[in-house]
C-alpha positions as a Markdown table, in Angstrom:
| # | Residue | x | y | z |
|---|---|---|---|---|
| 1 | Met | 7.3 | -33.8 | -25.4 |
| 2 | Asp | 6.4 | -35.6 | -23.0 |
| 3 | Glu | 5.1 | -34.1 | -20.0 |
| 4 | Ser | 7.0 | -36.1 | -17.4 |
| 5 | Val | 10.1 | -34.8 | -19.1 |
| 6 | Ser | 9.6 | -31.5 | -19.2 |
| 7 | Thr | 9.3 | -31.1 | -15.4 |
| 8 | Arg | 12.4 | -33.3 | -14.8 |
| 9 | Thr | 15.3 | -31.8 | -13.8 |
| 10 | Leu | 18.9 | -32.9 | -14.5 |
| 11 | Lys | 21.7 | -33.5 | -12.2 |
| 12 | Arg | 24.4 | -31.6 | -13.3 |
| 13 | His | 26.6 | -34.5 | -14.0 |
| 14 | Glu | 23.8 | -35.6 | -16.4 |
| 15 | Ala | 23.6 | -32.0 | -17.8 |
| 16 | Lys | 27.2 | -32.2 | -18.6 |
| 17 | Arg | 26.9 | -35.8 | -20.4 |
| 18 | Ile | 24.1 | -34.5 | -22.3 |
| 19 | Asp | 26.0 | -31.1 | -23.5 |
| 20 | Ala | 29.2 | -33.4 | -24.1 |
| 21 | Leu | 27.0 | -35.8 | -26.3 |
| 22 | Ile | 25.5 | -32.5 | -27.9 |
| 23 | Ala | 29.4 | -31.1 | -28.7 |
| 24 | Leu | 30.1 | -34.0 | -30.7 |
| 25 | Pro | 30.6 | -33.8 | -34.5 |
| 26 | Leu | 27.3 | -34.9 | -36.3 |
| 27 | Ala | 28.6 | -38.3 | -37.7 |
| 28 | Arg | 29.4 | -39.3 | -34.0 |
| 29 | Phe | 26.3 | -38.1 | -32.7 |
| 30 | Arg | 24.1 | -39.9 | -34.7 |
| 31 | Thr | 25.9 | -43.1 | -33.7 |
| 32 | Ala | 25.7 | -42.3 | -30.1 |
| 33 | Ile | 21.9 | -41.2 | -29.9 |
| 34 | Ala | 21.2 | -44.8 | -31.5 |
| 35 | Arg | 22.8 | -46.2 | -27.9 |
| 36 | Leu | 20.4 | -44.1 | -25.7 |
| 37 | Asp | 17.4 | -45.5 | -24.2 |
| 38 | Ala | 14.2 | -43.5 | -24.7 |
| 39 | Glu | 14.3 | -41.7 | -21.3 |
| 40 | Asp | 18.1 | -40.1 | -22.2 |
| 41 | Leu | 16.8 | -39.4 | -25.8 |
| 42 | Ala | 13.8 | -37.1 | -24.4 |
| 43 | Ala | 16.2 | -35.4 | -21.9 |
| 44 | Leu | 18.8 | -35.1 | -24.8 |
| 45 | Glu | 15.8 | -33.3 | -26.6 |
| 46 | Ala | 15.0 | -30.9 | -23.5 |
| 47 | Arg | 18.6 | -30.3 | -23.3 |
| 48 | Ile | 18.8 | -29.2 | -26.9 |
| 49 | Val | 15.5 | -27.2 | -26.4 |
| 50 | Leu | 17.0 | -25.5 | -23.7 |
| 51 | Gln | 20.6 | -24.6 | -25.3 |
| 52 | Met | 18.4 | -23.3 | -28.4 |
| 53 | Val | 17.0 | -20.8 | -25.9 |
| 54 | Lys | 20.0 | -19.8 | -24.2 |
| 55 | Gln | 21.4 | -19.1 | -28.1 |
| 56 | Arg | 18.4 | -17.0 | -29.1 |
| 57 | Trp | 18.6 | -14.8 | -25.9 |
| 58 | Ala | 22.8 | -14.4 | -26.5 |
| 59 | Leu | 21.6 | -13.0 | -30.2 |
| 60 | Gly | 20.5 | -10.1 | -28.5 |
| 61 | Gly | 23.2 | -9.5 | -25.8 |
| 62 | His | 26.8 | -8.0 | -26.2 |
| 63 | Gly | 30.2 | -9.3 | -26.7 |
| 64 | Ile | 31.5 | -12.7 | -28.4 |
| 65 | Glu | 28.5 | -14.8 | -27.8 |
| 66 | Arg | 26.4 | -12.7 | -29.7 |
| 67 | His | 28.8 | -13.5 | -32.6 |
| 68 | Arg | 29.0 | -17.3 | -32.3 |
| 69 | Ala | 24.9 | -17.9 | -31.3 |
| 70 | Pro | 23.8 | -18.2 | -35.4 |
| 71 | Asn | 26.4 | -20.8 | -35.5 |
| 72 | Glu | 25.2 | -22.6 | -32.6 |
| 73 | Leu | 21.7 | -22.2 | -33.4 |
| 74 | Ala | 22.1 | -24.0 | -36.6 |
| 75 | Leu | 24.2 | -26.9 | -35.1 |
| 76 | Leu | 21.4 | -27.3 | -32.5 |
| 77 | Gly | 19.1 | -27.4 | -35.3 |
| 78 | Arg | 20.8 | -30.2 | -36.7 |
| 79 | Arg | 20.9 | -32.0 | -33.6 |
| 80 | Met | 17.5 | -31.4 | -32.8 |
| 81 | Asp | 16.4 | -33.0 | -36.4 |
| 82 | Glu | 18.7 | -35.9 | -35.8 |
| 83 | Thr | 17.0 | -36.5 | -32.4 |
| 84 | Arg | 13.7 | -36.3 | -33.8 |
| 85 | Gln | 14.4 | -38.3 | -36.3 |
| 86 | Glu | 15.8 | -41.4 | -34.2 |
| 87 | Ile | 12.4 | -40.7 | -32.0 |
| 88 | Ala | 10.3 | -41.5 | -35.1 |
| 89 | Ala | 12.2 | -44.0 | -36.4 |
| 90 | Arg | 11.8 | -45.7 | -33.0 |
| 91 | Ala | 8.2 | -45.4 | -32.8 |
| 92 | Gln | 7.9 | -46.6 | -36.2 |
| 93 | Ala | 10.2 | -49.7 | -35.3 |
| 94 | Ala | 7.5 | -50.0 | -32.7 |
| 95 | Thr | 4.5 | -49.8 | -34.4 |
| 96 | Gln | 5.1 | -52.9 | -37.0 |
| 97 | Leu | 2.7 | -55.5 | -36.9 |
| 98 | His | 4.1 | -59.1 | -37.2 |
| 99 | Leu | 1.4 | -61.6 | -38.3 |
| 100 | Val | 1.3 | -64.8 | -36.3 |
| 101 | Glu | -0.5 | -68.0 | -37.6 |
| 102 | Leu | -1.9 | -69.6 | -34.6 |
| 103 | Glu | -3.1 | -72.8 | -36.2 |
| 104 | Pro | -2.0 | -74.5 | -39.6 |
| 105 | Ala | -4.6 | -73.6 | -42.2 |
| 106 | Leu | -4.6 | -77.1 | -43.8 |
| 107 | Pro | -6.3 | -79.9 | -41.3 |
| 108 | Val | -3.8 | -82.5 | -40.3 |
| 109 | Pro | -4.8 | -85.9 | -41.2 |
| 110 | Asp | -4.9 | -88.6 | -38.6 |
| 111 | Glu | -2.7 | -91.8 | -38.9 |
| 112 | Ala | -5.9 | -93.8 | -40.2 |
| 113 | Glu | -6.4 | -91.4 | -43.4 |
| 114 | Ile | -2.6 | -91.4 | -44.1 |
| 115 | Ala | -2.8 | -95.3 | -44.0 |
| 116 | Asp | -5.8 | -95.2 | -46.1 |
| 117 | Arg | -3.9 | -92.8 | -48.7 |
| 118 | Ala | -0.7 | -94.7 | -48.7 |
| 119 | Ala | -2.7 | -98.4 | -49.7 |
């Protein structure tokens, strides 16, 4: 992750928005992350990492959260994979080269040459 993203703190409404995005079914999650900009995508990745840490801590706890944690970790893992694939796809699309020909390869004949050839 980017160093500036890891030190960024989310406001409460941003955290709720990203958590709601994480809670979407996987197919809707895929389409939703395609519309995010790079900064929101990085914040989403950081939030998923945070949620995974919370769920790992819940594994060692007591109560119902302990029993939900394995399923939540699996879901978060899928979302992390999708997020990383989206980041990789964007990086690959940004690095493609487009060849542009600045000057024509063949010399352009002037009007006198055209008249000579026509005659």
